[in-house]
C-alpha positions as CSV (number, residue, x, y, z in Angstrom):
1,M,93.4,104.2,150.0
2,A,97.2,104.5,150.2
3,G,97.6,102.3,147.2
4,L,95.4,104.5,145.2
5,K,97.4,107.6,146.1
6,H,100.5,105.8,144.9
7,I,98.9,105.2,141.6
8,E,97.8,108.8,141.1
9,R,101.1,110.2,142.4
10,S,103.1,108.0,140.0
11,I,100.9,108.9,137.0
12,A,100.9,112.7,137.9
13,S,104.7,112.7,138.3
14,Y,105.3,111.1,134.9
15,I,102.8,113.4,133.1
16,A,104.2,116.5,134.8
17,K,107.7,115.6,133.6
18,N,106.6,115.0,130.0
19,Y,103.6,117.1,129.1
20,H,102.2,120.5,129.7
21,N,98.7,120.7,128.4
22,V,96.5,117.7,129.2
23,A,92.9,116.4,129.7
24,E,91.7,113.6,131.8
25,I,88.8,111.7,130.2
26,G,86.2,110.0,132.5
27,V,87.5,111.5,135.8
28,G,84.5,110.2,137.7
29,L,84.9,110.7,141.5
30,N,88.7,110.5,141.5
31,P,90.2,113.9,140.7
32,E,93.5,113.2,142.6
33,T,95.7,113.0,139.5
34,A,94.3,116.2,138.0
35,L,94.8,118.0,141.3
36,M,98.4,116.9,141.5
37,L,99.0,118.0,138.0
38,H,97.5,121.4,138.6
39,D,99.7,121.7,141.7
40,C,102.7,120.9,139.5
41,G,101.8,123.7,137.1
42,V,100.4,121.5,134.3
43,R,97.5,122.9,132.4
44,V,94.7,120.3,132.9
45,F,91.0,119.9,132.5
46,C,88.7,117.0,133.3
47,T,85.8,115.5,131.4
48,D,83.0,113.1,132.3
49,I,79.6,112.4,131.0
50,R,78.1,112.5,134.5
51,P,78.0,115.5,136.9
52,F,80.8,115.4,139.5
53,P,81.9,117.7,142.2
54,S,84.0,120.8,141.3
55,I,87.7,120.5,141.5
56,P,89.5,123.6,142.9
57,G,91.7,125.1,140.2
58,V,90.8,122.5,137.5
59,R,88.4,123.2,134.7
60,I,85.5,120.7,134.4
61,V,83.9,119.9,131.1
62,Y,80.9,117.7,130.5
63,D,81.6,115.8,127.3
64,D,80.8,112.4,125.8
65,I,83.9,110.6,124.5
66,F,81.6,108.8,122.0
67,A,80.6,112.2,120.5
68,P,83.3,114.5,121.7
69,D,83.4,118.2,121.1
70,V,86.8,118.0,119.3
71,A,87.4,121.7,119.6
72,L,87.8,121.3,123.4
73,Y,90.8,119.1,122.9
74,M,92.7,121.0,120.1
75,G,96.2,121.9,121.2
76,L,96.5,119.2,123.9
77,D,99.7,117.2,124.0
78,L,98.1,114.4,126.1
79,I,94.8,112.8,126.8
80,Y,94.9,110.4,129.7
81,S,92.3,108.1,131.3
82,I,92.5,106.2,134.6
83,R,90.6,102.9,134.6
84,P,88.3,103.7,131.7
85,H,85.5,101.3,130.7
86,E,86.7,99.0,128.0
87,E,84.1,100.3,125.6
88,M,85.7,103.8,125.8
89,M,89.0,102.6,124.4
90,P,88.2,102.9,120.6
91,A,86.8,106.4,121.1
92,L,89.8,107.5,123.2
93,V,92.2,106.3,120.5
94,A,90.1,107.9,117.7
95,L,90.2,111.3,119.6
96,A,93.9,111.2,120.2
97,R,94.5,110.4,116.5
98,K,92.1,113.1,115.4
99,I,93.8,115.8,117.4
100,D,97.3,114.2,117.2
101,C,98.2,114.0,120.8
102,D,99.6,111.2,123.0
103,L,97.1,108.9,124.8
104,L,98.0,107.3,128.1
105,V,95.8,104.9,129.9
106,Y,96.0,103.2,133.3
107,H,94.1,100.0,133.3
108,L,92.7,98.1,136.2
109,G,94.7,95.0,136.8
110,F,95.7,93.1,133.7
111,E,93.2,94.8,131.3
112,G,94.4,96.1,128.0
113,F,93.2,97.0,124.6
114,Q,94.2,95.4,121.3
115,N,98.0,94.9,121.5
116,G,98.3,96.8,124.8
117,G,100.1,99.7,123.2
118,E,103.6,100.9,124.3
119,L,104.1,100.1,128.0
120,V,105.4,102.9,130.2
121,D,106.7,102.0,133.7
122,C,106.4,105.1,135.9
123,G,106.0,103.2,139.2
124,V,102.8,101.8,137.7
125,I,102.2,100.6,134.2
126,L,100.7,103.0,131.7
127,H,99.7,102.1,128.2
128,R,100.5,104.6,125.4
129,Y,98.0,103.7,122.7
130,F,98.8,106.6,120.5
131,R,101.9,108.8,120.1
132,S,101.7,112.2,118.6
133,Q,103.1,112.4,115.1
134,N,104.3,115.9,115.9
135,P,106.2,115.4,119.2
136,S,107.8,118.9,119.0
137,N,104.6,120.0,120.9
138,R,105.6,118.0,123.9
139,V,107.9,119.0,126.8
140,L,110.5,116.3,127.0
């Protein structure tokens, strides 16, 4: 479990330093990163297709990445996903492009998608598969 906390802490630290309005797609039963982001003052909400326990202080939205309610994501500067299923990747990239926000993914082990995107070393390796074309919306 300590290794998992390191992963979530590293991801949350990087996101908190670089973004201010984010969504975690496919949160499942691991809301640790979202909770840490909330505690850092980052505006965050989580989505999943399955019901999951409430997360104190974090908005929960039931949404299907394969048929997303695009209006939910407008204005975000980042979508992130931790260990998404491989089949989710094209839909994640498409959503990030559609709303023009960055997409960061933490893969399990040596997984990747297409060319692996831009690698971001924040203590763990993140893959940036899309970078906003209007970066002035980001906090850098």
